N, C-alpha and C positions, 0 to 999 in steps of 0.2 A: 478536448483537450486533455492527456494528463499532465501532471505534474511530473513526474519522472517514468522515461520508458526506458526499460529496461534495453541493455545490450549486451552482447559476449564480451565483454569488456569489462562489467560491474563484474561476470564469472569467475570463479576462484580456481576449477578447476574441480572441485569436491561436489559431485551429486548434490549429496543432502545438502550442503550449507548454501549451494545455488538453489536449489528450490525452497528455504526458508529467506533467502535474502529475496528473489519473485514476491514472495507472500508475502513481504513488508512490506516493498514498492508498493504493489499491488492496495495495499491496505491505508499508505499513505495518503494514494490516489485516489479513492471511495474518501478518508478520512478530509481533504482536501475539498473533494466532489460534493458533498454532503455539508460543507461547512458556504458556500459560496451558494448555495442552494437555499440558503436559509433554515436546515436540517434545523429538528428538535434536539434540543438534547441528547434525550432517551435514546437518538438516535443514531446520534454522534458517540455517546457513551457506549455502545454495542461493541462499536469499531475500535475505537481504545481497548477498552476489555479483550478483542482479539490479540 
């Protein structure tokens, strides 16, 4: 399960901004999943660096 699911309601109507927002939501979901699975500091750091 994802922490945040993108919906078009989050869109602002500007393609490049919406793409950035989708990427941020994806990173949040990856971070959440890694922490929940007990990922190592190094793996979580890579997500935060992104």
